[in-house]
C-alpha positions in Angstrom: 0.0 0.0 0.0 1.3 3.4 -0.9 0.3 7.0 0.0 0.4 8.0 -3.7 3.1 10.6 -3.0 5.8 10.4 -5.6 9.4 10.4 -4.2 12.2 10.6 -6.8 15.3 9.2 -5.1 18.8 9.8 -6.5 21.6 7.8 -4.8 25.1 6.5 -5.7 28.5 5.9 -4.1 30.4 8.6 -2.4 31.8 11.2 -4.9 29.6 9.9 -7.7 28.2 13.4 -8.5 24.7 12.8 -7.1 24.7 16.1 -5.2 25.3 18.3 -8.3 22.9 16.2 -10.3 20.2 16.4 -7.6 20.5 20.2 -7.5 20.2 20.5 -11.3 17.1 18.2 -11.2 15.5 20.2 -8.4 16.0 23.4 -10.4 14.4 21.9 -13.4 11.4 20.4 -11.6 10.9 23.2 -9.1 11.3 20.6 -6.3 12.8 20.4 -2.9 15.5 18.0 -1.7 15.4 15.7 1.3 19.0 14.8 2.2 19.6 11.1 2.7 22.9 11.4 4.5 23.6 10.3 8.0 26.4 12.9 8.5 24.9 16.0 6.8 22.5 16.1 9.8 25.3 17.5 12.0 25.8 21.2 12.3 29.2 22.7 11.5 30.4 19.5 9.9 30.3 21.0 6.5 33.6 20.3 4.6 34.0 16.7 5.4 30.4 15.9 4.6 30.3 17.8 1.3 27.2 19.7 2.2 25.6 21.8 -0.5 26.7 25.5 -0.4 24.7 28.2 1.3 23.9 29.6 -2.2 22.6 26.2 -3.4 20.4 25.8 -0.3 19.1 29.3 -0.7 18.1 28.5 -4.3 16.6 25.1 -3.6 15.2 24.2 -0.2 17.0 21.3 1.5 15.6 19.3 4.3 17.4 17.2 7.0 20.6 19.1 6.9 22.0 20.7 10.1 19.5 19.0 12.3 21.5 18.3 15.4 24.7 19.3 17.3 27.8 17.2 16.7 27.7 15.8 20.2 24.1 14.5 19.9 23.2 11.0 18.9 20.8 10.6 15.9 19.0 7.4 15.2 17.7 5.8 12.1 14.2 5.8 13.5 14.3 9.5 14.1 15.5 10.1 10.5 12.7 8.1 9.0 10.1 10.0 11.1 11.6 13.4 10.2 12.0 12.5 6.5 8.4 11.3 6.3 7.3 14.6 7.8 9.4 16.4 5.1 7.8 14.4 2.3 4.3 15.3 3.5 5.3 19.0 3.9 6.8 19.2 0.4 3.9 17.3 -1.3 1.2 19.3 0.5 2.6 22.4 -1.2 2.5 20.9 -4.6 6.2 20.6 -5.0 8.1 17.5 -6.4 9.9 15.5 -3.7 13.6 14.6 -4.4 15.5 12.4 -2.0 19.3 12.7 -2.6 22.1 11.0 -0.8 24.2 7.9 -0.2 23.4 6.6 3.3 21.8 3.4 2.0 20.1 2.4 5.2 18.4 5.8 5.2 17.4 5.3 1.5 15.8 2.0 2.3 14.1 3.3 5.5 12.5 6.2 3.6 11.5 4.3 0.4 10.8 0.8 1.6 10.4 0.8 5.4 11.9 -2.7 5.6 14.9 -3.5 7.7 17.2 -6.3 6.4 20.3 -5.0 8.0 23.4 -3.5 6.5 25.9 -5.7 4.7 28.9 -7.3 6.5 32.1 -5.4 7.2 34.8 -8.1 7.0 37.6 -5.9 8.5 35.5 -4.9 11.4 34.4 -8.5 12.1 38.0 -9.6 11.9 38.9 -7.0 14.5 36.1 -8.2 16.8 37.3 -11.8 16.5 40.8 -10.9 17.3 39.6 -9.0 20.4 37.4 -12.0 21.4 40.4 -14.3 21.1 42.5 -12.0 23.2 40.0 -10.7 25.8 37.2 -13.3 25.6 33.7 -13.1 24.2 32.2 -11.7 27.4 34.3 -8.5 26.9 32.6 -7.9 23.6 29.3 -8.6 25.3 30.1 -5.9 27.9 30.7 -3.5 25.0 27.4 -4.4 23.5 25.7 -3.8 26.8 27.0 -0.2 26.7 25.8 0.6 23.2 22.7 -1.6 23.1 21.5 -2.8 26.5 18.3 -4.4 25.0 20.2 -6.5 22.6 22.7 -7.5 25.3 19.8 -8.7 27.5 18.7 -11.2 24.9 22.0 -12.4 23.6 24.1 -14.8 25.6 27.5 -13.5 26.8 29.3 -16.3 24.8 27.2 -16.1 21.6 30.0 -14.6 19.5 28.1 -14.6 16.2 25.1 -12.6 17.4 27.3 -10.3 19.5 29.5 -9.7 16.5 26.5 -8.9 14.3 24.9 -6.5 16.8 28.2 -4.6 17.2 28.7 -4.6 13.5 25.2 -3.1 12.8 25.9 -0.4 15.4 29.3 0.3 13.9 27.8 0.7 10.4 24.7 2.6 11.2 25.2 4.3 14.6 21.9 2.8 15.7 21.3 -0.1 18.0 20.1 -3.3 16.3 17.3 -3.6 18.8 16.0 -0.2 17.7 16.2 -1.0 14.1 14.3 -4.3 14.6 11.6 -2.5 16.6 11.3 0.2 13.9 10.9 -2.2 11.0 8.5 -4.5 12.8 5.9 -1.8 12.4 4.0 -1.7 9.1 4.2 1.7 7.4 2.7 3.2 4.2 5.3 3.9 1.6 5.4 6.1 -1.4 5.5 5.8 -5.1 9.3 5.7 -5.1 11.6 5.8 -8.2 15.2 5.0 -7.1 18.0 5.8 -9.5 21.7 5.2 -8.7 24.6 6.8 -10.5 27.3 4.3 -11.5 30.8 5.2 -12.6 33.7 2.9 -13.7 35.6 1.8 -10.6 39.0 3.5 -11.5 37.2 6.7 -12.3 35.3 6.5 -9.0 38.5 6.1 -7.1 40.1 9.1 -8.9 37.1 11.2 -7.9 37.3 10.0 -4.3 41.0 11.0 -4.2 40.4 14.4 -5.7 37.5 15.1 -3.3 39.7 14.2 -0.3 42.4 16.7 -1.5 39.8 19.4 -2.1 38.4 18.9 1.5 41.9 19.3 3.0 42.5 22.4 0.9 39.1 23.8 2.0 40.1 23.6 5.6 39.0 20.2 6.9 41.7 20.1 9.6 40.7 23.4 11.0 37.0 22.4 10.9 37.7 19.3 12.9 40.0 21.2 15.3 37.2 23.7 15.9 34.7 20.9 16.7 37.1 19.3 19.2 37.6 22.7 20.9 33.9 23.2 21.5 32.8 22.8 25.1 30.7 19.8 24.3 33.1 18.5 21.7 32.1 15.9 19.0 30.1 12.8 19.9 31.1 9.2 19.3 28.6 8.8 16.4 29.7 11.9 14.5 33.4 11.2 15.2 33.1 7.9 13.3 32.4 9.7 10.0 35.0 9.1 7.3 37.2 12.2 7.1 36.6 13.2 10.7 37.8 10.0 12.4 41.1 10.2 10.6 41.7 13.9 11.2 40.8 13.5 14.8 43.5 10.8 15.0 46.0 13.2 13.4 45.1 16.0 15.8 45.7 13.6 18.7 49.2 12.9 17.2 48.2 9.3 16.4 49.2 9.7 12.8 50.7 12.3 10.4 48.5 14.4 8.2 49.8 12.6 5.1 48.8 9.2 6.7 45.4 10.6 7.7 44.8 11.7 4.1 45.7 8.3 2.7 43.5 6.7 5.4 40.6 8.9 4.4 41.0 7.8 0.7 41.1 4.1 1.7 38.1 4.3 4.0 36.2 6.3 1.4 36.8 3.4 -1.1 35.6 0.9 1.6 32.5 3.1 2.0 31.9 3.1 -1.8 32.2 -0.7 -1.8 29.7 -1.0 1.0 27.3 1.3 -0.8 27.5 -0.7 -4.1 26.7 -3.9 -2.1 23.6 -2.3 -0.7 22.5 -0.9 -4.0 22.8 -4.2 -5.8 20.5 -5.7 -3.2 17.8 -3.0 -3.6 14.7 -4.2 -5.5 13.5 -1.9 -8.3 16.7 0.3 -8.5 17.5 1.7 -11.9 21.2 2.3 -12.8 22.4 5.4 -14.7 25.9 5.0 -16.1 28.0 8.2 -16.1 31.5 9.0 -17.0 33.9 12.0 -16.5 33.0 13.4 -19.9 29.3 13.8 -19.0 28.0 17.3 -18.1 25.7 17.6 -15.1 22.9 18.5 -17.6 23.4 15.2 -19.5 23.4 13.2 -16.2 20.2 15.0 -15.2 18.6 14.1 -18.5 19.3 10.4 -18.0 18.1 10.4 -14.4 14.8 12.1 -15.5 14.3 9.5 -18.2 14.9 6.7 -15.6 12.6 8.3 -13.1 9.8 8.5 -15.8 9.8 4.7 -16.1 7.4 3.0 -13.6 9.0 0.5 -11.1 8.8 -2.9 -12.7 
């Protein structure tokens, strides 16, 4: 069952160009954009999250950007609630609804309302298993009890597989698995969603990631992170895990050089892109739009519009 509200969703891997294309599409359609990004919700985290400029946001209304302070937690359940409110607000005023961003769990929550859990993170799991071998499974269970008491209550202290999965979900989403399961146990009405994903050749995607990282450093990412750390309330655990911020925080704590931090951001951004691709391949009804470096934003927008015009099969 759907509400009948049309939601045009544009997603893709990090640095795929979805932000620029989304802005061009919103201009053409006279629509408004709902951000589908778990880190753009934080105020003053601008450079590392590649937020749209003030000029772009003045031209096209954007929703769910600058929602909370960097020290505040923000759950998936809250995102879905606030995004649904934004959908209704935009549609009630007769404006087209565009959802643009690459946090795949948010995309799925907004468009489908079904929780299947994020894909696996092999490196994170390997680290958990090494810690379990060194410190014992109950030590991981104690960590789970700190971040997700409800899950810890129902998972045995020696059940490594389920502890591992619960910690992995929290690591990938910033939301306790118990909360996700509760949210997606409730039936919800969805929308007439058309999901399009931009896809670039892998080598080109990696070059774009590297170029973006250097632009962020040149734009003042180190100073931005330093200012956040200097705030009285600082930066919370959830926000501090963002790619680009975690590595610069480590640099500012003298745990690595700036050059090493930059390389680590590139590596982690590629890991993020791989994770996003895995999610997108699993999404039913998604339409792919292939783009290359030679395409203008207008050409990309033309292809996305054509893909959006086709009903979900």
